[in-house]
C-alpha positions, -999 to +999 in steps of 0.1 A: +533+208-128+518+177-143+517+168-181+498+139-195+519+117-218+511+083-237+537+058-235+539+019-248+542-004-217+538-041-218+506-055-213+516-078-183+532-048-167+500-028-168+480-058-157+502-060-126+501-024-119+464-023-120+462-054-095+485-041-072+480+000-072+447+017-067+437+040-098+441+069-075+478+063-068+490+049-100+503+081-117+521+089-084+535+054-083+546+054-118+563+089-110+584+078-081+594+045-100+605+066-129+625+090-105+641+061-088+653+045-121+667+080-135+685+084-103+703+053-104+683+032-078+677-002-092+656-012-063+625+009-046+630-004-009+628+032+003+595+037-014+577+011+005+560+024+035+567+006+067+532-007+073+532-022+037+565-036+041+552-054+075+523-068+056+543-081+031+563-098+056+533-108+076+520-126+045+550-151+043+544-185+053+579-190+067+578-165+096+571-176+130+538-171+151+557-148+174+566-125+145+533-127+131+518-115+164+543-087+165+536-075+132+499-077+136+500-056+169+525-030+153+502-028+120+471-020+143+489+006+160 
C-alpha cells in the first residue's frame, strides 16, 4: 500500500533528484533510498543496475579505449 506524505527536503537535493531521476521513477527511487538507510546501508551500490553502472564508468575520462569499447558493446547487448 502506498501513501502520500509531505517532507521538508533541501532544495539542492530536490534539484539533483529532478535532474537525475525521471518523474516517473522518483517515488520508487526515494522509497529504495530510505529503505537502504533504515537497513543500515550507507551506500546504495546494489541499487544501481548493471547497465547504469557501466554507463557511469564509460563516462569517465581515465578509462582505456579498450575498456570503453567493451562497455559500449556490452551496453548494446
